[in-house]
C-alpha positions in Angstrom: 245.8 159.4 50.4 244.7 160.8 47.3 244.1 159.5 44.5 244.5 161.9 41.3 242.9 160.9 38.1 243.8 162.6 34.7 243.0 161.9 31.0 239.1 161.0 29.6 237.2 163.7 28.0 235.2 163.3 24.5 235.9 160.5 21.9 234.4 159.3 18.6 233.3 155.7 18.5 236.0 153.8 17.6 238.7 156.0 18.8 240.8 155.6 21.8 241.3 157.4 24.8 243.8 156.9 27.9 243.2 157.5 31.6 245.9 157.8 34.3 245.6 157.7 38.1 248.4 158.5 40.6 248.2 158.0 44.4 249.7 160.1 46.8 250.3 159.6 50.5 251.1 156.2 52.6 249.2 153.0 51.4 250.4 150.2 52.8 249.7 146.7 51.6 248.3 147.4 48.1 245.9 144.2 47.1 245.1 145.5 43.5 244.2 148.5 41.6 241.2 148.7 39.6 238.8 151.3 37.2 235.4 151.3 38.0 232.5 153.3 35.7 229.4 154.9 36.4 227.1 155.7 33.6 223.9 158.0 33.9 221.3 156.1 35.9 223.2 153.3 36.3 225.2 151.9 39.4 228.8 151.8 39.8 230.6 148.9 38.1 234.0 147.0 37.5 235.4 147.5 34.4 238.9 146.2 35.1 241.3 145.4 37.9 244.9 144.3 38.3 246.3 142.3 41.0 249.7 143.7 42.9 251.0 140.1 43.0 251.2 138.5 39.7 249.5 141.3 37.9 246.6 139.2 37.4 244.2 141.1 35.2 240.2 140.8 35.2 238.1 142.7 32.6 234.3 143.0 32.2 232.8 141.2 29.4 232.0 144.3 27.2 235.5 145.8 27.3 237.5 142.6 26.9 239.5 143.0 23.9 239.3 146.8 23.9 240.9 148.1 27.3 244.0 147.5 28.6 244.9 148.1 32.2 248.5 148.6 33.3 250.0 149.4 36.9 253.6 150.0 38.4 252.4 149.3 42.2 255.6 150.6 43.4 254.8 154.1 42.0 251.2 153.7 42.9 250.0 154.4 39.3 247.6 152.9 37.2 246.3 153.4 33.6 243.6 152.5 31.1 244.2 152.2 27.3 240.3 152.5 26.1 240.2 151.3 22.4 237.4 150.9 19.8 235.3 153.1 22.0 231.6 153.0 22.0 229.0 155.3 22.8 227.7 152.7 25.7 231.6 153.5 27.4 230.3 156.8 28.2 230.6 157.0 31.9 232.8 158.5 34.9 235.4 156.5 35.4 236.9 156.0 39.0 240.1 154.4 39.9 240.5 152.3 43.0 243.2 151.2 44.9 242.6 148.6 47.4 244.9 147.8 50.5 244.9 145.7 53.5 243.5 142.4 54.6 240.2 141.5 56.6 238.8 144.2 59.0 241.7 146.5 58.0 240.9 146.4 54.4 240.5 150.0 52.7 239.4 151.2 49.6 240.5 154.5 48.2 239.1 156.2 45.3 239.8 158.9 42.5 237.6 161.7 41.8 236.3 160.7 38.6 236.8 161.7 35.2 234.3 162.0 32.7 234.6 160.0 29.2 232.1 160.8 26.5 232.1 158.9 23.5 229.7 160.2 20.5 228.8 158.1 17.4 
């Protein structure tokens, strides 16, 4: 299984960027898809997630109202629209697919894509 992220790059504060991620290979029982980010010197944190059943979304407080996640579970793709960007959004962004249950649960990760926001 491979997750290939694209998009990102540099943007200005107040601007917009869009990230996309596509998974290839066989993934059984996708539970959710998500985006995480890791800023320099900080731990990786959850930005947003969306469930495979019902499309329930969850957002970190500091991106609510600015970022939007969308996913096509059947196509194994997930996107992140980022608006009203802030310098503190600068980080490496990772897409994630969680599949399976209990002891068979697996997390798949993309390679990370850098987002840099200048003031």
